[in-house]
N, C-alpha and C positions, 0 to 999 in steps of 0.2 A: 267524811262523805268518801277519803285519798282514802282513809283505813280498811274500808268496803272494796274501793277497785283492786287495793293489795291483795286482799283475800279471793277476789274472781280470779288475779294474776298466780295468786300460789295454789288456789284452786286445778286451773287452768296446767298448769305447770306439775302439776304434780298428774298431771292425764297424761300428759305424753307421754308416747313410748314410738318408738318408729314403726309404722306401717308397713310392714315386705310385699304387702300388695301394688304399693304404687312406687317403683323405683323411675328417675327418672335418669333420658340422658342428658339433659340439658343441651339440647341441640339451637335451641331458643331462647338456651337464657339469657338475660336483659343488659350482661356483664360484656355478652360474646358482642362487642361491640367495635365500629373505627373509633381510634382514638383520635381525642378533638385537642387544637394548640391550648386552647381553653377549655376546654373539658373540666370537669370536675371529678374529683376520685370519688367513686361507686364501694356499697357493702356486696361483698359479693359471698351466697351464703349458697354451701349444696349440702346434702345428705350422702353419706356412703358406708351401701348396705353389705357386709362382708357373708357372706355364703360359699361351700361347698354345692358344684353347680357339673352340668352334665354335656358334652358336648352333643351337638345332634341330636337333645330332648325333646321333650314329645311338643317343644311349644317351635318346635323346627317343622311339624307337617307334612309334605312331602318334596322338603330339599334333601337330595336337590337336584331331583323328576322334575320336579316346578321350580324352578330358580326363586319365581319372587316370592317361596316360602323361607328362603333364605333369608330375606331381610325383612319379618318380620320380629318383631317387640319379644326379647330376650331367647329369640335362636341364635346360638353362637355355633356357626357353621367349622369355626377354627381351615384344619387340613383335611379334616372327611372323615378323622380318625376318633371312633368315639372312646372317649374318658374322660376320667374325674379334673377335676378344673377347681379355681380359685376364682371369683367374680367377684368384682364392685357392683353393682344393680343390677347382675344377672348379662351384663358386657362384657368381649375380648374387644380390644383395651376397657378399660373402666370408662367413666367417661370423663374426657377430655374438658377439664380447665382453662378460661380464653379470656383473658383478661386487661384490662392497660395498667402502665406502669402508676405505681401508688396508691391505685383498687386496696382494699382490705379485702383480707382472703379470709370463710369464713367455713369448716368440713366438720361435719359433726359425722362421726365415724364407731357405725353401731356393727360391733363384734357380732353376729351370729354364727360363728362357725359353729360346726355342730357339738367335733371333735374337743371343745371345752380350750381349744389352744385360745394364749395370747394373740395381738398385733401390734402393729404400729406402720405409722406413714412415712417416709422422707421424703420431704420435697424435696428432689432433686435439683442441685443449682441457686436456690433460694436460697440468701446467706441466714437469714433471721436475725439480723442486725437489730437488738433492743426483743429479740422471740425465741433466745436458745432453744427453751423448753419446748417448743414446738420444730424442733429439729425430726424426734420420728424415729429416734435407736435406743432401743428400749435399752435398760441397764450401762446408758450414758449421759440422756437428754432425760428419760423420764421411763418410767414402769412399762411396762405392757399391759396394753389395752385388754383388759379381762373378759370373756365371754363371756355376753349379753350383756353385756355394760356399753355404755359412749362414754366418747370422747369428745371431745372438739379440741380444733387447731387453730388457730387464729390470728394473722402474723400482715404484714405489710407486702405487699408485690412490690420493694422496694429496688431491685437488680431485671432489668427489662432481659428481654431473651428468651431460644428456646429453651425450657428446661424440660424432668419431666418428675411423678409423682410417681415411687411404686413401696410394696412392702418393706419394710426392713427387719422381720422378724422370721427366726428358720430360712426356710429356700420358698416361699410363698408368689414372692415375685415372679419366681419362674413356672408357676404356675398358674399364673393371672391374672395378679394385684398389679394393674400397672396402667398409666395413661398420659396421657399429652397432658405437657402444663406449659403456656406461651405468656409473655407479658409481653405485650410490643406497647410502643412508643408512637405521639403522637409526630406528624410528620417535619414538623423543627428540632425533633429530637436524635431521628432515627437519621444516621450520618447516611445510611445506602439508600433514602428515602428516594433517589432519583433515578434508580439504578432499573425498576420493577413499576407495573401498572395497578401491579393485585399483589397480597397480601392473603388467605382465603384460608379460614382456618380449613374446609376441606383437602388441603395442602397439607397438613401436618398429620408426619405420623411417627411412630413407634417402630421398630425393625428386634423381632429376637429368634435365637434357635428354639428351637421348641422338642419333646418331646412326646413319646405316645402313649405315658403312664405319669404318674403323678412321682413330682420332683426325688419327694424322700424315697423310694420305694428304691429309686436308680441310685441317691445317697447313701444310704445301706449297706446296699449289695456290692455299690463302689469300696466302700469303705471298711465292708467285715467282710468281704470275700473277693470275687476278681469282676464284680460288675462291674460294665460297661458304662462307659462315659461321657461317646459322643453321638450327640447329637446330628438324623437324619436329613433336618432340614430345619430353616426359617418360615415365618410368622412378619406380612406386613401387614401391620393394622389388624390383627390377631385372622390374617386370611393366608388361605395357600390353594393350590387344587392339586392337590398329592396323590386321596385313594379314586380310584375308578367303581362307579357303579353301575350298576349291571341289572334289567331286569328281563324277568321271565317272559311279558307281553313284548318287548323292545330285545329280542337278541342281540343287534347289530346296531344299537349305540349304547356310547359311552355316555356318562353324567359326573361332573364333575364337581364339588363346590367352585363359589366362585373367588375369581379375581382382588383385587384394589383395583377400584380407573380412578385415574385422574383425570380429569375433564379441562381440557384449555381451546382458547381461537388459535385461530395462524396470525400469524404476525404481533404476539401478546407478548408482554413478559411475565414472571410468575414468580413468585421467590418462594420455596418450597422448607421445609423447617424438617432435618431428620434427627432422629435418637434412637440412640443407642440399649437395649434393654436384655443386650445379651447374658447368655447365664453362663458360659462353659468358654472353654480358652477358641474361642469360632472369630478373630474377625473376620467383620465383613466387607466386600467390596462393594462400591454404586457406583452402579454408571445409567444410561440412557443412550437405545441404540439410537444411529443416526443422529446424536444431542453429544455438545458440551455443556459443562454446567455453569457458572461464575461464581465459587465458593465466595463468601462475603462474613461469615461468621461464626465462630467455637464456642459453645458453651455460654452465650450468651453475650459472648463478646466479637466486637468486629475489630476488622481486620483489613488491610486494602486488598480489593478483590483479584483473582487470582483462577485464571479459563483453563479447567481440567478436562481428562477425557473420564476418569471416576476416580474418589478417592476412599479409602482406609476407613471405614470407621469398627473403634472400641469401647469395650462395655462400659455405659455410662459419659460417654461423649456424646457432643449434641456439633454437628454441621447445618447452616445456613446455605443453599443454593440458588441463585437465580435461571429460571430456564426462561429461554427464546424459544417460543416456541415458531420457529421458520419452515421449516418441512412439512412440506406436500399434505393433506391434510387424509390422516388415517392410524391403524394402529402401533403401539413402537412398547416394546418389553423397556420398563423398567427393572434391573435385574440385580439382586444383591444376593454377595456368590461368598460361599461361604471356606475361609481359608483356615489352616494349623488342624486342631479335632472335625473342624466340619467340611476339611479339606479334602484334597487329589487322592491322596492316601488316604484315603479312611471314607465316608458317607456321600464324599462328595453336596454335602447339604448347600441349596439353594432357593431364593423366593422370587417370586415376579407380581410387577403391579402391571398398568397399562395406560398410557396416557395414552388419551381416546383426544382428537382432535374435536372438533369439534363438526357435525357433517359425514363422519366418520361411523363405520355400518358396525354394527355391535357383536364383532368378533373377535376372536386371539388375533395374536398379529401371526403373519405369516414365518415371521426366522425363527432361526430354532431355538429351541428352550433344550440343549445338554447344555448340563456342565461345564464342560474344554471347551464348548462354543462361548459360552460365558465371560473366559478371563478378556478385559480390556486392554489392550494397548496401549501407547500414546504416554502422559503427560499424567501422570499418580502422585497427588495428596495424600497422607499420611501413612509413609511403609512399613510393612510389616516386616520387623528383625533382617532392614537391607540398612543398608548405605547410603547416605542420600548419591546421586545423579544427576544430570543433566533435567530426566527425566522421571525422578525418584524424590517429591517435597518431600522433607519433613517438616511438623510444623515449628519451626526453630526457626526457617524463610521468613515465617510471615510475619510482616508489620503489623506490629496494632495501631487501631486508630483509637484507644484512648490514652491519657498520660501517662506517663511514670509516676508510680507515687515517691514518697521522698525518701531517698536515702540509697532509690533502687540501684544505682550505677558506685554505692562505697562499699565499706568491707561490712559484710552480718555482722550484728548483735547475738546472734545461735547461728553456726553450723554444724551439721550431720551428719552422717554420713550412714544410708542406711541399704543395710544388702538383706536380696530377695533370691533365696533359691528350696529345690526341696531335698529335705537332709533324709540319712538314712538314718531314722533314729526307733528307737523302743517305745513310740506314744501309746501310751499309758492307753488312752483313748482305745485305741482299736491293737494293737501287739499289746498283751500282754506279756511285761518281760520274764517273769516264770513261770506261762502254760505255755505259749504259742509267740512268741520271740521272732524276730525277723529272721535270725537265722536258720530255726528249723521249719519256716514250712516254704511254702514252693514259690519260686521265683516271681510269678502273675500273680498273686496274693500278699504280694512286697505293696505297707503300704508306705510313699516321702511325704514329712511333713512342711506342706509351705508354712514356711518362716519369712520374717524381718527380722534381721541380726541374731539369727541362731535360735529364737523367742518366738514361743505359738503368743500368743494374745489369747489373755480370758477375761471377759467378761463380766464386770463385780456383780453382788447379791445389791446392792443399788446403785442408782443412779449416784454419780456423783456431780450433774451440774446441779442436782435440786439436793441430795443428800449427803455434801459432801464430808458431814466429818462423822458420815457412818460406815465410812471408806479409813481402814487403816492405811497407813502409811504401810505398810510390811506386807500389801496386797503387793503393790505397786514396786517394777521393776523397771531396767533395761539397761543396754551394754553395759555401762559403765557400773551397775548395781550388783553382776552378774561376774564378774571378773574372777571371785575365787571357784566359780565351776567351768568344767569343760563344757559347753554347750555342744560344739561339736560330736560327742561320745555321748552326753548325755543332756534325756531331755526337757528342756527349760521353759515353764512355762510360766505367768505372771499376767496379771494388770499392766500390759504395757505401756511406756506412758513416758513422754516427753515434753519438759518444761520449756514455755517461755514467758518471758515478761510482756505482759499489754505494751503495745505501739515498739517490739523491735522488729527491727528485718532480718529475718530468719534464709538460711542456704538452706537446703537440703541435697544431697547427693543420694540421688538413688542410681542403684545398683542391684542388674537384676545374671548373679552368676555366672547363670547356663550351662550349671556342668553336666544338671542332672537330667531333664529334658530341654529339646529347644519350644521354650513357649513363649509367652510372654508377660508382663503382668500390669493391664491398665489400673491406676492407681487414682481414687479419687478424695477430696482433700473435704470435708465439712468444713460452713463457716466463712471461704475464703475463696478468693477468687487466687490463683499463683502466677508467675511467669512462666514460662518456659525459655529459660537461659541458655542452655545444653541440653545435646544429644546427643549421643556418637554408638556409634558401634564397633567394639574394636576386634572383636575373632568369635570362634563358634563358644567358646567360654571367655572368665575371667574371670576377676576377686576384686577383693576390698583394697590391700593390697597394691596391687597394677593400680589402681584405679586412684588410691592417696599417691602414690609415685608420680603419677602423670598429674595432677593436682598441684604437689610442688613443684616439681619444673615445668608448670606454666603451660603443657598442653591439652590441657582442656578447656578448652573456649568458650567464651560466654559472651550472651548477647546481653545487653547492657539497658539496650534506651529501644524503648520498641519492641521489645520482644513478647509475642502473645500473651495472651491474659488467658488463660483454662481453671479450669476445677478438677479437669480429669483427663492423662495423658500417659501412654504405653511409657514404657520402660525396656528398651529393643532387651534380646535375650544376647548374652555374652557382650552385654555397653552398657550405657550411661544415662539419661536424662536429671538437668538440675533444674532445681525450681528453685527461684525468693515472692517470697509476698513480706505482706507488711503484715504483721500480728493484732489488730486495731479489731480485732474482734471476742472481746472476751468471753469465757467457756471451756470448756470443755468438746472437742473435738476428734473425730472419728476420722482417722486417713485411714485406707485400705485399700487392698486387693479388691477388683470389682469383679473377678469371677467368681461365683456362689462359694464353688466347692471349696477355694483358697479361704475366704473370708470368713466362711463358716467354721473352719479348723484353726483358724488362730492368725491370719495373713493380715495382720490392721496390727493400730494403734495408738492411744489419744495422746492427744497434743493438749495440753494444759494450756490455753493464752491467759498471763496474769496469776494474779495468788486469790487465797481464797474472799479476801476482802472487793477484788473485782468482782467476782462468782454476777451474775446477778439473783436477785430477789425473785426466789420463787412464787408464782403468784397465789392468791386467797383457796386455798381449800385444795390445790393440785395432790392426786393422788400420789403415797407413797409403800416403798416396800423396802422387803429386804428378811433375814434369815429370823426364825422363831426359835424360841426354844422355853419349855413349860418354864415358869416360878412359882407356878400356884395360880391360886382363883384373885377373881378379882371380888367386892364389893357389890353383891343381887342391882344391877343398874336401875331408878325406878322407871317403869314402863310408861311411854308418851301414849295418851289415848287417843289414837288417831283417828275415833269415831268423832272428837273435836273438831277435828279440822274438816268432816266430812261436814258435822251440823252447822257449822259457821258459813260455810261456803252456801248450803240450801237456803237461810238468813239471808246473808246478801243478794245470795239470784234474788228470793222474792222480795224481797226492800228495793232493788235497783229495779225492777219490772216495773213494782208497783209506782216509785218515781216518773219512773217511763211513760204509762200509760199517763198520768195525770198532769203531765208539766210537756208532753208534744201533743 
């Protein structure tokens, strides 16, 4: 009997395919619940189907003229501009994952991209302890998920907080492959539980800059010609109301796609969760008209509350704040204001959502939506490329509410200096040194290579986490192994790797030399949280030598107790950021700038934690990949009689049906 049930199981599994007509938004998922102190962990299963899609598709019917059509299933209104996108389950953002601490998350990713391209999903903020192969970095922790195949991610939601998920292959996250991921805690575990009345899934948001075309088109134009890399607006949970629509039979009326709306009740308090999926060099300033915000956590880690008028959020960061709904019932702008390449001297990108009090009319706020009027004064958390002042609070001034790790205040076991800048080199990917070198083309077509320590990272041909022996040591390099080259004049490229021992205390001094552009580099570490123990802007530009000298002279201040814990942090242009972490999670971990065009052409490196013997074992049947060279033919394999399974399935079904009929 057991054999027959097994055959039935095999019959079922061999017939399973992703039914793309039944996409789910998971708004009513059973794991989306209030977390209880005595609650038991659940297994939370999701199916994600990736495909190319289109904004304002036929699913939208008469949106935005009939505003209710904009909320139909599969309708993606975005900013009102028609363009190709990539979606998960035909949603923008994709389905939100809301679970409780220690739940098990299972996501079956079905790659239905018609172009044949691979994909992976990174669970940004999840440390993947004991599940390192689920980190979702192609050619580091796994092979890309091949088109028309399914890959299952399965991991424990062991570290609570506001996270998000996004594609980590090519520029897919820039075109729509991203969504919320929140791991909530029960009341006794949440140190800020008493500060708010409500922590609602609908008060979770992803903010990002947005283009009017597929990002790969903009990537090719920018890197191979003089194409623009400046976005014109932002989205809040995939929405904005940029384009105006007019119709012949109502010429005096203007219609727009809807803003996101967050509903509150007067005199109640709400926890909001914000994640930045920013793509370009666009820090975002967050503010709410006529309200302050009590910020309580970043990147999933709590700190002593700070009351601010606004905060900046950089690509990859997350912030949680408490809103006190104490104003008169009405509608108030929730503002996302772009800076740097989205700022005042560029296209003045911004987005708006609405904070709507119970009883207020369903209309837009009356306050100005002009870009220049959106700059909020007062107390600012996380300033962009500015020195700390009484009203500009860097994250180093925050006090963590989690315990310091052992050895945090001592001498680190490993210490690295890592410089960031755009270097003027003949990068052969974009400037052929003989046919069209930099010095022979117009300046407006110069491409400066974003590098760490003068090295462009090149991902290997196989993922070293799961195929460690397939990568030769000759493929790796770092600043110590390229000393025989002059990387300031010669383009240097390799699998850029730093090696630390398991359980080392590691300090990294990040330096944005700032010579070429006034930019910034929000930097994300996979697999670990770090403490931000130091940060400073020195000048318009700086150098490795200057920062090393300041460090030797004891002039770089370090906060070695209660430093805020994060996994993503900005490096001020012409300044430095100092981080420390306990390397207690063995694996190959990507450490990179989170600006898409920077990381895609080399601004990243791998941190190998532990030796080969410390690496986790690859799961049974885990996909492998790598280079191939023809070496002759194998002996013909004996074909498996596919009809035998079908025959056995038919016999099993008939027999069990007969047993059920006779004994029930």
